[in-house]
N, C-alpha and C positions, 0 to 999 in steps of 0.2 A: 643309816640302817638296812640293809641290804637280806631280800631271804637270795638264798644260794641258785646257781642255776642249776640244772637237771644234767642228777652223778655227782655232779664238787665233793669230793670227801676229804678223805687223810688217812694215809698208811700211816699205825703208832705202833713203834716199837720201842718199848723196855729190854736192857740189858744188863747185866746183872757178871763179869765177870769172876770165873773162881782164882781159887787162890792155885798159885801157881803161875797163870800167865799172865805176864808182865803185864804192864798196864801201857808202855812203851809199843812193844809187839800189838796190841791190841789195837789200839788206837789211831798209828802206820795202818797196820792191814783194814778198817775201818776210812780212815779220809784218804789213805792212796786208792785201794780198789772196790769196795765196797761202794762208797757215798756213790762217784763221780761218777760208776757203772751204767747209774740209775739216776743219774741228772741226765747223762746224755741221749736220754726219750724224754725231751722235753715235751714229748706229745702225750708226756702220761705224767708226768710226775715238776709242776712249774719250779720245788726246789727241794732244799733238805737241809736240816735246821736239828744240828748236835745240842743236847743240852745234859748240863749234870746237877744233882739234885742237894739242895740247898737243906732240905731237910732230917738230915740224918738218917732220915728212908733205905731201903732199898726195897728197887733194884737202885743205884746206882746213877745211872745215865738212859737217856730218852733220843730217839731219834724220829723227826716227824717229817713228812714226805705233803704236802698237799699234792690231792688229785686232782688232774682233771675232770675226767670219771672214772669211776670207779668202776666201768663195769672192762676198761681196760686193764684190770687187774686181775681178769680171766682171759686172757691173749696171750698164745703161741708167745710170744713177742716180751711179755712178763714171765709167763713162767717157765718158759725155757731160760731165762737170763737166773733165775734161782734153779734151775733144775742143774744145768750147766757149771759149778762149781768149779773154781778152778783150787787145787791138792790141796792149798793153803789157804784158802778159807775154809775148804769144810775143816781144814784143823783146825785151825783158827777158834768156830765159828760152833766147835763141840764142845769147847772150855768156857762157854757163853749161857746163861741161862736167858732166852728168850719168850720173850712173850711182843705176838702179835694180832695188832688190833687193826681193823675198820674200823674207822667211823663216816657215816654222814652229815655232808652239811647240813643245815635246816636254816640260818641265821646266823650274819652279823653285821657289827655295829662297831665302825671305828673312828678316830680320832682328826677333827679335820688334818691335823698334820702327820697323819699315819703313811710309815714309809715302810714295806716291807722289808721285812731283813739281808733279804736278795741279793735287794735294790742299792741294799745302805755299804758303807764301804766296812770294815772288819772290824775298824776303829767307833765303828757309829754303832756296831751291828751287837758288839762283844758287850755280857756283860745283862741282858733285856732277860725280865724277870717273867717267867713263865709260872700261871698259878694253871693250876688243872685241877678243877671239880669232877667227879664224877657223884650223883643218885641215883638211888634203887626205886623204882618204884613200888607203889601202891597198887591193891586188887583193883579199885577202882575201874571203870573202862575208859575215862577219859581222864585217868593220870596223868600219858607223859603232853596231850595239850595242854592244861593247866597249870604242867612246870612251864612247859615254853614260855606260856603268856607269858606266867611270871614275870618269866628271865627277860621278854623283850621292855615286859611295860612297865616295868618299876623297877626288878634290880640290875637287868644294866646299864639302864641310863641312869641309875644312883651311884653306881660302877664309875661313869665315868666325869663325876663328878673327881673323884680323887687325885690329886695330882699328881704328873708321869703316868695316868693310866695312857694305854697309845687302842688297843681292840679288844672284844668279844668275838670270841663263837660260839657258837650253842651245833652239838650233834651230834647225832643217834648209835647206838649200836644196840645191835646187833647190825651191820650194812645188808642193803635191801641184797645184794653179789652174796650173802652169805645163804639169805634164804628164811624163812619161819623157821623153817624145821633144824636146824641151826643146834636147839635147846642152849643157848645161853641166853642170861637172863638181860631184858631190856635198858637198858642206860641212857641216862640222860648226860653228855658231858660238857660241860663246861671250861673255857680254854680263855682265861687273861691274861694279856699283855701288859705290861711295866717296863717304863723308863729304868737303870740301874739305878735313878735315887727317884724318892717315891711315897707318897703318901697311904702304903700298906697301913695300919691301926688306928691310921692316923681316924679325928672323928666324924670325913665324911666314909671314911670303910665303916667303923661300928653304923652310924649310922645307915647303912644300907642292911644291914645284920639285921634291926632292931625296927618291922613293921611291923603291921596286923595281917598285910598280906604275908607275906614269906613266915611267920607265925599261925596261921592258915595250912597254907600249902605246904610247911613240911610236917603239919600234922593230919592231913587228909592225903595227901598223896607220895612224900615222900620216907622210904622205909629205913632205907642208910647217905651217906654220905663218904665220900672221901676227898682226902685234899691233900697235893700234893706241891709241891713248889723247887722250882728252878731255877735255871742262871742258864743263862744261850754262850757259849763257846768256843763255835765251829760252824759257820755255814761253810755247804760243799758249794761247786763247780763241776762243771764237767771235766777237768781238767787234775787231774792231782800235781800236789803239790807240797804236802807235807814233809819238808824235809827237816823241819825240828827233831818229832820221833824218831823218823828214822834214824838219825846221826847221835842216836846214847842204842839203836839197838848193835849185836854183834854181826860183824863179817858172813858167819851162819846164817843169818835171815835174810840177806839178798832176796829177790825173787825176782822171773822170769816167767810171761806167759805168753801167750798169745792170744787169748782171750782171757782178761779184757787185758789188748796191747801195753802191757805195762812190765818195764823190769826197774827194778830200785837196785842199787849198791851202795851196802851200807859199811858198816867197819871202816879202817885207815882211808884208803881210797877214796871216802862215803861223806858227804849223802849224795850222792847223784837218783837224779827222777827223767825217765826215759818214757815219753807216750807218748798223745797226740791230742790234736781237736778237732772237729770236724766246723769247720764256718756256716754256721746259720744262712748265709747269700747264697749257695750254691754247693754245699756238700763238701767242699774239698775236703782232703785229711791233710795236715798238718801237721808235722813231729815235731816235735817241742825235745832239750835236754835242759833239765834245773839243776844247779849245783850249787856248792859257796855255801856263804853264812845260811845257816841252820833259822835264824831269827827269822816268826814271820811278818818281824816290822823290819828286818834287814834288808836299810838300797839295795833298786835291782837294777842293772846294766844287763842292755839286751845289744844282741846284733844281729844284723841282717846282709845276710851271702850278695854270693855277686853270683851272675846267670851262668850255670853246669857244675855249680860247685856245693856243697852238703854243709852242715850243719860244723861239720871238723877241718872246713878250712880257717876252722880259731885256735883250733888243739895249742898252736905252740906259744900264742898267746896268752887266753886263757891258764897254764901252767904257770907263765908268767902273773899273770893277776891274780890269781890265787895265792902265790905265797907273798907276792905283796901290796896286796886291800883284802886280805882276807875279814873286812867290813860288811862286802859287797856278796849280793844273791846272785848269779849269771844266770841271764835265759837265752840261748842258742834254737834257732826254730829253722828247717828247712824251706827252704821262697815256695811261691810257687811254680809249679813246673819243674821242680827237680823228678817228680815222682809222673804219677798217672793224673790225667785231670780230668774233672768230672764234665758228663755227656748230656748235652751236646757242649762241645769244645767251646768257651771261647779267650778270646784274646786278652791278656790280659796289658793295665795299665797304671799305671802311679798312683790312681786312686782305689784302684782293686788289690791294689800291692799294699797302700797304707790300711784300707780295710780290714786284709788280713791280718794285719799284727795286730789292728785292737780286738776284732775276736780275742784273737790266744792272752790281748787280758784279761779283756772283761775271761775269761773261760778261767783263768788261772785270780782271776780276782785280784788284780794288780791296776791300782789306781792309778798310778804315775811310778813314771821311768825314772832313775834318777839319772839316765846319758844310756844314751840312741849311740850304738855305731855303727855304721852301715858301709861297704865295698863297694863300688860300680854301679850297677845295678841296685845294687843297696843303697849304695850312698847316693839316688837319688831318689832310692826311697823315703831311706831313713828324714833326707830337707821333705819332701812330702808331706810326711808325717810330722816333721814337729812343726810346717806351717798350718797346714791342717785342722793338728789336735794342740795344738801348743798347750790346754794343761792337762797332759799325759804325759808329758814330758818334764825336766828341767833342762836338759841341756843336751848340743847332740854331738859328735863326731861323722861326720860326710867324708869319706875318701875315694881318690880316684874318679872322677866319676863329672859329668858336663852337668849345665843349668839347661841346656838344650840342645836337641840332636841334630840334625841334618837332613838334606835328602839323602846325600852320599854313605851317610850312614846308614839311613833306613833298605839301600840297596844290597848293603855290607852282611847286612844281618839276611835280609834274602836269600842272598848267595849260598852265606853259610848253612841255611836252612836245606837248599840243594843240597848244599854238602853231605850233611847231615842223614837225608831220606836217600841217600843215592845208592846202589845195593843192597834193594832190604833192606835200608835202614841202618846197614853196618859202619856205612858212610862217619856218625860223629864217634866211632869207637876207634877207628883204622885210620880215617884223615883228623878230622877234625880237631878231637883232642890233641896227638900232638901238637898242631900246627897254631893253634890257640894260647897252649901253654908257653911255649918258643915266643908269641904275639904278646901276651903277658909278662913276661921275665925280664928281666933286666941279662943284657949278657953275662954278668959278673957269676948270676945262680944259674943258667942255664952253663957255664961251665966249671962252674967248683960245687955245685949243691947238685949232685945227681937222687940224692934218695929225695930232693923240696923235690926235684925236677919229675919224679917216679911217682911221688906219693899226690903229684897233683893233675897227674896225666891223669893216672888211674880213676881219679875224683871226675873228671871230669866226662872220659870213660864212660861212666857207670849213669849220665842223665836219659834220664826218659826224650826218645826223638821228637816224641809229642807233647812232651812236656816243655820242651825244648821252643819249637815251634810258635807254642801259642803265646807262652812268658816269653819270648823275648821281641814282641814285638809291644812291650811294652815301652821299648826303649826308643820306636818308633814317631816322628813325630810330634816332641812334647816340647815344653819352652815353660822352662819354671822360672823367669827370671823377673817378669814380672810382679809373678807371686812373691817371689824374693822377699821384695818392696819391704811387705805389711811383715815379715820372720819378727815375733816378739822372742822366741826363747833364743838365747845363747847357743852359737854354734861355732867350728875349730873343723876346719878343712884340711888333709893330709894331700900329700898322692907322692909315689916313688919318685924319686930323681929323673929317673929312667920312663916312665910312662907316656906312649908314645911318644921317646924318642924326645924325650924333653918339652911338646910338643903341649901335653896336659897341665906340665909347669907355669906354663903361658896364659893358659887357657881357662886356670882354676886361680890365679891372681888374680886378671881381667872382671872375673866376675865375684869376687869374695865382697866385695862393698857395696853389693847392691844387698846384700842383707840386712834386713833391718837398720837400715841407715849407715854398715857398717861395724858391726857385731862380732864379723868373724873375721877371722887370722889365721892366712896359712901355714901349715908347716910343710916342709920334703923332709922324709927318708935319703938318704943318702945308700947307692947302687942298687936300687930296689925298683921293682918296676907295678904292674898293675895292682899286685897285694902283695906290700908292701907289710903289713904282718904275719903273708906265709913264709918267705922272701930273708925279710931280717925283723923278726919279731921283736929285739933286743933295739933294734932303734925306731921300731913304729912302737915302742914301752915309751922312750922317751921322750919320745915328740908330743904325747897323751897322755902323761898322768898326770901333770901339774894341773890339767884341764881336765881332767873324771878326778 
């Protein structure tokens, strides 16, 4: 049992879409735009949960957000969020009957094994039952205190004996932020959560509804009671991820806005979501793209970029993947250093890069990847991620990287930083980009694929100079060889035959056996250099398709 901390409460919103509004449009807007913008304010909202009514009554939908301090709902941070709605949000919400309530949290009791829905996987959380009861109070001066006392001392302790009971909370409305002049009737609200399989209606439940104390409370202090039942069907994270409803919308319902920073593609080219997360450890903005199989339960394959590239380096391979493996959901993201970095900047490490990926998966509520694929710095990141977070992926593909860096490599990166920062930071675009691509690519690519060369040169030239300076330091002075021996995750190593003029093939063949007592195989892609998935996407796919 626990009394609420000062200021804690809940934003409680009931919604009934009007006739003519597609439910797919309603859900896609709410799941991809409305909810995530609020979960990006963790100082205000600790969670966001969506429920669907199971009692046949309207409104059919409920959203509940736990609030750290109800006073935050009167600050510009929150009020401007509501005031600066996108045109799409304004249009959609105009077709929904919305009622918003502010509840102050008074008291709560939880089962010993209780875990909040936002800390559960989607499979664990889905289907949780919510029973919402509101009671109106009589004119007795101590009615609220008497009702709350009964809840705390008898009723909720009896409810806790019902099989499947998880938590009960006592709240009050109107909230203190609305003041005594709001004109609203004072009510006590109790929210009771149960597992999908529970004893509601059973003997324990019936016993809680038939006691002398309950009879007294209802006869003296309660004038009216309302009861609603719901089932939990969606848990928000700060990152939009609902491809399911997006996949059923026409192309005309595509959406793009700077605030919120979100682009969705519907219709025959979709579904695709482009958005971003902010890392909780240092506030780095990480853009990502989610596409492929729209099912919420589809296995996820993720890709980690090389230094100086962006998530579009995987475009040729993703095109093949979407045709060959329509069962997979595909996640790509821009690695730390592609864009501006948090201030004050700090050098990247392989551990920090792995932590960035954890933050992305957590924001998207992805418990476990089917496969993680990375190349160059992304290859080292992939290996380190697999070793450090083995429960977050089933297998990995690490390409064109070294298990340890050398002093010569560190000096080479320092020299490249100097080039990038020369001539008022124009050296990256004018000098480093073309030299880098020529160093990366196989001679056959340079000679026969001018469009690929141009594409990659422009991609490298578009990197943030300061981001490059700090991100490339992840490749200074690292050594994963000893950690590899404890690797538990199945891996595949892939390398272009011309990478380093063949030197990297020998290096990767030399350390592949270190992984978990020899669990990794090495595949070589012919006529490819440092980025075989860009130079020879078909050849790369042939090398990895059986493993994936």
